Each structure stands twice: as structure tokens, then as C-alpha cells.
C-alpha positions as CSV (number, residue, x, y, z in Angstrom):
1,M,-107.0,132.9,-59.1
2,R,-108.8,134.1,-62.2
3,L,-112.2,132.5,-61.4
4,A,-112.3,133.0,-57.7
5,G,-115.9,133.1,-56.4
6,K,-117.4,132.2,-59.8
7,A,-119.9,129.5,-60.3
8,A,-119.7,127.4,-63.5
9,L,-121.8,124.8,-65.4
10,I,-120.0,122.6,-67.9
11,T,-121.9,120.3,-70.2
12,G,-120.1,117.2,-71.5
13,G,-117.9,117.5,-68.4
14,G,-117.3,113.8,-67.7
15,S,-114.2,113.4,-69.9
16,G,-111.9,115.0,-72.4
17,I,-112.0,118.7,-72.8
18,G,-115.0,119.1,-70.5
19,L,-113.2,117.4,-67.6
20,A,-109.9,119.1,-68.2
21,T,-111.8,122.4,-68.1
22,A,-113.7,121.5,-65.0
23,L,-110.4,120.8,-63.2
24,A,-108.8,124.0,-64.6
25,F,-111.8,126.0,-63.3
26,L,-111.5,124.4,-59.9
27,R,-107.8,125.3,-59.7
28,E,-108.7,128.9,-60.6
29,G,-111.1,129.1,-57.7
30,A,-114.5,128.4,-59.3
31,R,-117.3,126.3,-58.0
32,V,-118.1,123.8,-60.7
33,M,-121.0,121.6,-61.7
34,I,-120.6,119.3,-64.7
35,S,-123.3,117.5,-66.7
36,D,-122.9,114.4,-68.7
37,V,-125.1,111.8,-70.3
38,S,-123.1,109.0,-68.7
39,E,-123.5,108.5,-64.9
40,D,-120.3,106.5,-64.8
41,R,-118.2,109.2,-66.4
42,G,-119.7,111.8,-64.1
43,R,-118.9,109.8,-61.0
44,E,-115.4,109.2,-62.3
45,A,-114.9,112.9,-62.9
46,V,-116.1,113.7,-59.3
47,A,-113.6,111.2,-58.0
48,A,-110.8,112.6,-60.1
49,A,-111.5,116.1,-58.7
50,A,-111.7,114.8,-55.1
51,A,-108.3,113.1,-55.5
52,M,-106.9,116.6,-56.3
53,G,-108.6,118.1,-53.2
54,H,-111.5,119.7,-55.1
55,E,-115.3,119.3,-54.8
56,L,-116.9,118.8,-58.2
57,R,-120.7,118.4,-58.5
58,F,-122.4,116.3,-61.2
59,V,-125.8,116.2,-62.7
60,R,-126.8,113.6,-65.3
61,G,-128.6,114.8,-68.4
62,D,-128.9,114.9,-72.2
63,V,-128.5,118.4,-73.5
64,S,-130.7,117.7,-76.5
65,R,-133.7,117.3,-74.3
66,E,-135.2,120.5,-72.9
67,A,-136.3,119.0,-69.7
68,D,-132.8,117.8,-69.0
69,A,-131.3,121.1,-70.0
70,M,-133.6,122.9,-67.6
71,H,-132.8,120.5,-64.9
72,M,-129.0,121.0,-65.3
73,V,-129.4,124.8,-64.9
74,D,-131.8,124.4,-62.0
75,E,-129.4,122.1,-60.2
76,A,-126.5,124.6,-60.7
77,I,-128.7,127.4,-59.3
78,R,-129.8,125.3,-56.4
79,A,-126.1,124.5,-55.6
80,F,-124.5,127.8,-56.2
81,G,-127.3,130.4,-56.4
82,R,-125.9,131.7,-59.7
83,I,-124.2,130.8,-62.9
84,D,-121.3,133.1,-63.9
85,V,-119.9,130.8,-66.5
86,L,-121.6,128.4,-68.9
87,F,-119.4,126.1,-71.0
88,N,-121.5,124.4,-73.7
89,N,-119.2,121.6,-74.5
90,A,-121.2,118.4,-75.0
91,G,-120.7,117.0,-78.5
92,I,-120.7,113.8,-80.6
93,L,-119.3,112.7,-83.9
94,I,-120.7,110.4,-86.6
95,E,-118.4,110.3,-89.7
96,K,-120.5,109.9,-92.8
97,P,-121.2,111.9,-96.0
98,V,-124.8,113.1,-96.5
99,H,-126.0,110.2,-98.6
100,E,-125.0,107.7,-95.9
101,L,-126.5,109.5,-93.0
102,S,-129.8,108.4,-91.6
103,E,-132.3,111.1,-90.5
104,E,-131.9,109.8,-86.9
105,E,-128.1,110.3,-87.1
106,W,-128.4,113.8,-88.5
107,D,-130.9,114.7,-85.8
108,R,-128.7,113.3,-83.0
109,I,-125.6,115.2,-84.1
110,L,-127.5,118.5,-84.6
111,G,-129.5,117.8,-81.4
112,I,-126.4,117.5,-79.2
113,N,-123.9,119.7,-80.9
114,L,-126.1,122.7,-81.8
115,K,-129.6,122.4,-80.3
116,G,-127.9,121.5,-76.9
117,V,-126.1,124.9,-77.0
118,F,-129.4,126.6,-77.6
119,L,-131.4,124.7,-74.9
120,V,-128.9,125.1,-72.0
121,S,-128.2,128.7,-72.9
122,K,-132.0,129.4,-73.1
123,H,-132.4,128.4,-69.5
124,A,-129.1,129.8,-68.1
125,V,-129.4,133.3,-69.7
126,P,-132.3,134.6,-67.6
127,H,-130.3,133.8,-64.5
128,M,-127.4,135.8,-65.9
129,F,-129.8,138.7,-66.6
130,R,-130.8,138.7,-62.9
131,Q,-127.2,138.7,-61.6
132,G,-126.0,141.4,-64.1
133,G,-124.0,139.3,-66.6
134,G,-121.9,136.3,-67.2
135,A,-119.8,134.5,-69.7
136,I,-120.8,131.8,-72.1
137,V,-118.3,129.7,-74.0
138,N,-119.3,127.3,-76.7
139,T,-117.3,124.5,-78.1
140,G,-116.9,124.9,-81.8
141,S,-114.3,123.2,-83.9
142,V,-111.9,123.8,-86.8
143,N,-115.0,122.5,-88.7
144,S,-116.7,125.7,-87.7
145,I,-114.4,127.3,-90.2
146,V,-113.4,124.6,-92.8
147,G,-115.2,121.5,-94.0
148,D,-114.0,118.0,-93.9
149,V,-114.5,114.8,-95.9
150,G,-117.2,112.5,-94.5
151,D,-118.2,114.8,-91.6
152,A,-121.3,116.5,-93.1
153,A,-123.5,116.6,-90.1
154,Y,-120.7,117.4,-87.7
155,C,-119.5,120.3,-89.9
156,A,-123.1,121.6,-90.2
157,S,-123.5,121.5,-86.4
158,K,-120.2,123.2,-85.7
159,G,-120.7,125.8,-88.4
160,G,-124.0,126.5,-86.7
161,V,-122.3,126.9,-83.3
162,A,-120.1,129.6,-84.8
163,L,-122.9,131.8,-86.0
164,L,-125.1,131.0,-83.0
165,T,-122.2,132.3,-80.9
166,K,-122.1,135.5,-82.8
167,A,-125.8,136.1,-82.8
168,M,-126.0,135.5,-79.0
169,A,-123.1,137.9,-78.5
170,L,-125.0,140.6,-80.3
171,D,-128.2,139.8,-78.4
172,Y,-126.7,139.9,-74.9
173,A,-123.7,142.3,-75.0
174,A,-125.8,145.1,-73.6
175,R,-126.9,142.8,-70.7
176,G,-123.3,142.1,-69.6
177,I,-123.2,138.6,-71.1
178,R,-120.2,137.8,-73.2
179,V,-120.5,134.8,-75.7
180,N,-117.5,133.3,-77.4
181,A,-116.5,130.0,-78.9
182,V,-113.3,127.9,-78.6
183,C,-112.5,126.0,-81.8
184,P,-110.2,123.1,-81.2
185,G,-108.1,121.2,-83.8
186,W,-107.7,117.5,-83.3
187,V,-107.5,116.7,-79.6
188,E,-106.8,113.4,-78.0
189,T,-110.2,112.5,-76.4
190,R,-112.7,109.7,-76.5
191,M,-113.9,111.2,-79.9
192,F,-110.3,110.9,-81.2
193,Q,-110.2,107.3,-80.2
194,Q,-113.5,106.8,-81.9
195,E,-112.1,108.3,-85.1
196,A,-109.1,105.9,-85.0
197,S,-111.5,102.9,-84.5
198,T,-113.7,104.1,-87.5
199,R,-110.6,104.1,-89.7
200,G,-109.4,100.7,-88.5
201,V,-106.1,101.9,-87.1
202,S,-104.5,102.0,-83.7
203,V,-104.6,105.2,-81.6
204,D,-100.8,105.5,-82.0
205,E,-101.1,105.3,-85.8
206,Y,-103.9,107.8,-85.9
207,R,-102.0,110.2,-83.6
208,R,-99.0,110.2,-86.0
209,Y,-101.4,110.8,-88.9
210,A,-103.2,113.6,-87.1
211,A,-99.9,115.2,-86.0
212,S,-98.8,115.4,-89.6
213,H,-101.7,117.7,-90.4
214,H,-100.8,120.2,-87.7
215,P,-97.9,122.5,-88.4
216,I,-97.0,122.5,-84.7
217,G,-96.3,118.8,-85.0
218,R,-98.5,117.2,-82.4
219,V,-102.1,116.5,-81.5
220,G,-103.8,118.7,-79.0
221,R,-104.3,117.8,-75.4
222,P,-107.5,118.5,-73.5
223,E,-105.6,120.8,-71.3
224,D,-104.6,123.0,-74.3
225,I,-108.3,123.7,-74.9
226,A,-109.1,124.1,-71.2
227,N,-106.5,126.9,-70.9
228,A,-108.2,128.8,-73.7
229,V,-111.6,128.3,-72.0
230,V,-110.3,129.6,-68.7
231,F,-109.2,132.7,-70.6
232,L,-112.6,133.2,-72.3
233,A,-114.4,132.6,-69.0
234,S,-112.3,135.1,-67.0
235,E,-111.9,138.9,-67.0
236,D,-108.7,138.5,-69.0
237,S,-111.1,138.4,-72.0
238,S,-113.4,141.1,-70.9
239,Y,-113.3,143.0,-74.2
240,M,-114.0,139.8,-76.3
241,T,-117.5,138.8,-77.4
242,G,-118.6,137.1,-80.5
243,S,-115.1,135.7,-81.1
244,L,-114.0,132.3,-82.3
245,L,-110.8,131.4,-80.6
246,V,-109.0,128.8,-82.7
247,V,-106.7,126.5,-80.8
248,D,-105.6,124.1,-83.5
249,G,-101.8,123.9,-83.7
250,G,-101.9,125.7,-87.0
251,F,-104.4,123.4,-88.7
252,T,-106.4,126.2,-90.3
253,A,-103.4,128.5,-91.0
254,G,-103.1,127.6,-94.6
């Protein structure tokens, strides 16, 4: 098992990529705590793990609030005594061009998608210093690399995640902390369903549309991304830091 004995904290772990990654980590031998802004999603995730014979811990919190970010880290340390892997995954999407975005919407997207990575990392990194290292994985996006119509704030946030990842990798390499990002293409999650609703089409219609934009011919599954995160969290990627691992079915290939 690639994560045997490791302790992990996953933000946005109540559904989608976060939950799939939590379950993958558990199968690989890790002890895992997830955070989510939704109490219901958190409890459902714990139940899903229990049904598979695993213990998953949950703490409620909003990564854009420093007190919550500190609490998540404190709870993981209280439960496990250490944090070997931090997966900064919490994220939201509001699809609007700049002239239609309110200041509150802009702040909310940047607050969760970018500031949240900063805040949780800020409080986890000192613990990694004390234990001699660790691995941080941030959720970027294909929009860390290319823009998209009507997604101004989201693209800004994910572009920020890409360069924050690289800056952190440089800051912490000498302290034994690797920092990488996974950059998914379109993945069938709650956010994907939200995008279908915004466009006024069914999920099936949107799935066919999305698949047509990926050379591999299908939309991603949360498990596709979870597999990449396991790799980045494990010693299999011990010579990688500051990297953006694109998992997008060929979306950005050309």
C-alpha cells in the first residue's frame, strides 16, 4: 500500500474528487480526515467509507475563513499527531464574464479556490516542518493553463493556484515538503451538474457535449483524478515538486 501509515487532510472531501481521493487514500493505507462546508455531505462521506470497511474522519469548515482553516489542521493533528499529506481540493464555480460578476462573487471564488489553499497550507506547513517533510497537492484545473469563455474568476483563481504551487515548491523543497498540483479536465461531479443546469440542458446532454471536447472521447470520473493524487501524495512521485499534472483526456493537447 503506497500510503501505509500516512495521515492525510483533504479539503472539499465530502463529494466528487475529494471523496474519491479520500476513499483511494484509505485503500492505500492512509488515515484520512476530510473537511467540507456541508455537514450533510461530510456525514454521507463518512458513511460511504464505513460501508467499505474504512474509518473516515470529518470536520466541518470553510477554507476561506482562517479560523476554520486553523481548526481543520488542529483537528487532524489532534486525531493523527501529524499531517503527511495535504490535499487542497475545495473549490466552487460561478460562470460569468467580468462585467457580470459582483464583487461578492469574485471574492467568494477567489476566497475558496485560491485563498483557501493559502490558509490551510499556512497552518499545515509548520507541522510538516516539525515532522521532517510532507506532500501537498493542490487542485488546479485545465483553466490553470488555458482560459475559458464566461469563467473569468474561476480561471483567475486556478491560474493563481498554478503559480502558488510553484512558489510553495521552491519555498519548501529544502525542508522536505513537495508541492504539486493536479489539473483536471471536465469531471462528472456536482460542479459538472451545476454547469449543465446553468446551460439549461440535461446532464446527459452536457456529458455528450463535454465528451466531444476531449480527444479521449469521454468525461473524466472522480476516480481518474484520485488516482493521480495518490501518485502525487506517494513516494512514487518523490522527484516531483512544482509540477502541474494535467489529467484531462487530451483537452489541452492542441
